[in-house]
C-alpha positions in Angstrom: 19.3 -35.6 72.8 16.7 -34.2 75.2 17.0 -33.5 78.9 13.3 -34.5 79.2 11.2 -37.5 78.7 7.9 -37.0 76.8 4.9 -39.2 77.7 6.8 -42.1 79.0 3.8 -43.5 80.7 3.9 -46.5 83.0 2.1 -49.5 81.5 -0.8 -49.4 83.9 -1.1 -45.6 83.5 -1.3 -45.9 79.7 -3.9 -48.7 79.8 -6.1 -46.8 82.3 -5.7 -43.5 80.4 -6.6 -45.2 77.1 -9.7 -46.7 78.7 -10.9 -43.3 79.8 -10.2 -41.6 76.5 -12.1 -44.3 74.8 -15.3 -43.1 76.5 -15.1 -39.8 74.6 -13.1 -40.7 71.5 -13.1 -43.6 69.1 -9.3 -44.2 69.1 -7.9 -47.7 69.3 -5.1 -48.5 71.8 -2.8 -49.2 68.9 -3.5 -45.9 67.2 -3.1 -43.9 70.5 0.1 -45.7 71.3 1.4 -44.9 67.8 0.6 -41.2 68.1 2.6 -41.0 71.3 5.5 -43.0 69.9 5.7 -40.7 66.8 5.6 -37.6 69.0 8.4 -39.0 71.2 10.5 -39.5 68.0 9.7 -36.0 66.9 10.3 -34.4 70.3 13.6 -32.8 69.2 12.7 -32.3 65.6 12.6 -28.8 64.1 9.4 -27.6 62.5 5.8 -28.3 63.1 5.0 -31.9 62.1 1.2 -32.5 62.0 -0.9 -35.4 63.0 -4.5 -35.9 62.0 -7.4 -38.4 62.4 -10.8 -38.6 60.7 -13.6 -36.4 62.2 -15.7 -39.5 63.2 -13.5 -40.2 66.2 -15.8 -37.9 68.3 -19.6 -38.3 68.6 -21.8 -36.0 70.5 -24.9 -37.4 72.2 -26.7 -34.3 71.0 -28.0 -34.6 67.4 -28.1 -30.8 66.8 -24.5 -30.4 68.0 -23.3 -33.3 66.0 -24.7 -31.7 62.8 -22.9 -28.5 63.6 -19.8 -30.5 64.4 -19.8 -32.0 60.9 -19.9 -28.5 59.5 -17.2 -27.0 61.7 -14.4 -25.1 60.1 -11.8 -26.7 62.2 -11.6 -29.4 65.0 -8.7 -30.1 67.3 -8.1 -32.8 69.9 -5.5 -32.6 72.6 -4.3 -35.9 74.0 -2.8 -35.6 77.5 0.9 -35.7 77.9 3.4 -36.1 80.8 6.9 -34.6 81.0 9.8 -35.4 83.4 13.5 -34.9 83.7 15.6 -37.7 82.1 17.6 -38.6 85.1 16.8 -42.2 85.9 15.0 -41.2 89.1 11.9 -43.3 89.6 8.8 -42.5 91.6 8.9 -38.8 91.0 5.9 -36.9 92.5 3.4 -35.7 89.9 1.9 -32.2 89.5 -1.0 -31.8 87.1 -1.5 -28.6 85.1 -4.9 -28.2 83.6 -6.1 -25.9 80.8 -9.4 -25.2 79.2 -9.3 -26.8 75.7 -7.3 -26.9 72.5 -7.5 -23.9 70.3 -6.8 -23.6 66.6 -7.4 -20.8 64.1 -8.1 -21.3 60.5 -9.7 -19.3 57.7 -10.6 -22.3 55.7 -12.2 -25.7 56.4 -9.8 -28.4 57.5 -11.4 -31.7 56.9 -9.5 -34.0 59.4 -9.0 -33.4 63.1 -5.7 -32.1 64.1 -4.2 -34.2 67.0 -1.9 -32.3 69.4 -1.1 -32.0 73.1 -1.8 -29.3 75.6 0.2 -26.2 74.7 1.8 -28.2 71.8 4.8 -29.0 74.0 5.6 -32.1 72.0 6.9 -29.7 69.4 10.5 -28.4 69.9 9.6 -25.1 68.1 6.8 -24.5 70.5 9.0 -25.1 73.5 12.0 -23.1 72.2 10.8 -20.5 69.6 7.1 -19.4 69.7 6.8 -16.6 72.3 3.7 -17.8 74.2 4.3 -21.5 74.3 8.1 -21.0 75.0 7.0 -19.2 78.2 4.6 -21.9 79.1 7.4 -24.5 78.8 9.7 -22.2 80.9 7.1 -22.2 83.7 6.8 -26.0 83.5 10.6 -26.4 83.4 10.7 -24.9 86.9 8.8 -28.0 88.1 10.6 -30.5 85.9 14.0 -29.3 87.1 12.9 -29.5 90.7 12.3 -33.2 90.1 8.5 -33.4 89.5 6.6 -35.2 86.7 4.2 -32.7 85.1 0.9 -34.1 83.7 -0.7 -31.8 81.2 -4.4 -32.1 80.2 -7.4 -30.0 79.3 -10.9 -29.9 80.8 -12.3 -30.4 77.3 -10.0 -32.3 75.0 -11.8 -31.3 71.8 -12.1 -27.8 70.2 -14.9 -27.4 67.7 -15.2 -24.2 65.8 -18.4 -22.6 64.5 -19.2 -23.5 60.9 -18.5 -20.1 59.5 -15.5 -19.0 61.7 -12.8 -20.2 64.0 -14.6 -19.1 67.2 -15.4 -21.8 69.8 -18.7 -23.7 69.5 -19.6 -24.4 73.1 -20.0 -28.1 74.0 -23.4 -29.3 75.2 -23.9 -29.7 78.9 -23.9 -33.5 78.5 -20.7 -33.6 76.4 -19.0 -31.2 78.9 -20.0 -33.5 81.8 -18.4 -36.5 79.9 -15.1 -34.6 79.8 -15.3 -33.7 83.5 -15.8 -37.4 84.3 -12.7 -38.2 82.2 -10.7 -35.6 84.0 -11.7 -36.9 87.4 -10.5 -40.4 86.3 -7.2 -38.9 85.0 -6.5 -37.5 88.4 -7.3 -40.9 90.0 -4.8 -42.5 87.6 -1.9 -40.2 87.9 -2.5 -39.2 91.6 -0.9 -35.7 91.5 0.1 -34.1 94.8 -1.3 -30.9 93.5 -3.5 -29.6 90.6 -2.7 -26.3 89.0 -5.3 -24.6 86.8 -4.3 -22.0 84.2 -7.2 -19.7 83.4 -10.7 -19.1 84.7 -12.5 -21.7 82.7 -10.1 -24.4 83.8 -10.6 -23.3 87.4 -14.4 -23.5 87.1 -14.2 -26.9 85.5 -11.9 -28.4 88.2 -14.2 -26.9 90.9 -16.9 -29.3 89.7 -14.8 -32.2 90.9 -14.4 -33.0 94.6 -10.7 -32.8 94.6 -8.6 -34.7 97.1 -5.6 -32.6 96.0 -4.3 -29.2 96.7 -5.6 -26.8 94.0 -3.4 -23.9 92.9 -5.2 -21.3 90.8 -3.3 -19.1 88.3 -4.3 -16.9 85.4 -3.5 -18.3 82.0 0.1 -17.5 81.2 -0.8 -16.1 77.7 -0.1 -12.4 77.0 -3.9 -11.8 76.9 -4.1 -12.5 80.7 -1.3 -10.1 81.8 -3.9 -7.8 83.5 -5.0 -10.8 85.8 -1.3 -11.5 86.6 -0.7 -7.8 87.4 -3.7 -7.7 89.8 -2.6 -11.0 91.4 1.0 -9.9 91.9 0.5 -6.2 92.6 3.3 -5.3 90.2 3.9 -5.1 86.4 3.2 -8.4 84.7 6.6 -8.8 83.0 7.7 -12.2 82.1 10.4 -12.0 84.7 7.9 -11.0 87.4 5.5 -13.7 86.4 8.2 -16.3 86.5 9.5 -15.3 89.9 5.9 -15.2 91.3 5.2 -18.6 89.8 8.4 -20.1 91.3 7.9 -18.7 94.7 4.2 -19.4 95.0 4.3 -23.0 93.6 7.3 -24.1 95.7 5.8 -22.5 98.9 2.6 -24.6 98.3 4.4 -27.8 97.3 7.0 -27.7 100.0 5.0 -29.6 102.6 3.5 -32.2 100.2 
């Protein structure tokens, strides 16, 4: 039994979200709903259950990119998720946390697209065991336990590797703009009281939208960004210091919203 609800969208939210995702991915409403339902059922399951879809769910408007897409070593799609405390309280205020894109490393070609969620928080092992993603969830728990819904999404919901390695193949300007338009629509659907970005690329992407929301900018919480946290806080970037700074800063900013 979980203390939290995973992606229990309101009916109108899901319908609107599916409509926006359909502008960048060829996923039927039935298939999308099925993915969320399976992830809900697996929310407290040990291990790393995988979900895949054929590569043809994404089509670039750029022929050259589409050819390289077909040859990519690995492709990952993150579908947005929403978390909240399971306490029968309705009409919780929503906070959105936005990252850059999915990321997946592989040393061999993976034919189908891996379907996940931002920071893989639909997986118990990622919330409870893996060092980085466990810390991400602990940061998010601060908001959940204070009574907020937390909407998690990426600027770009697809990660495409280069054909000969697992490094990122940059999206074309046109495809990137498509994802920015989807993100703007997502914020219109879920109406967060504040938008939090994790990392520089997410901050830059969100800055392209004329936000009607408070925008809180944080370094990415991964270990690789500890230098940015240290500079921001003016003290060693231990997990405890980062957590305390996160809690104090976020609640100070949200207190009057």
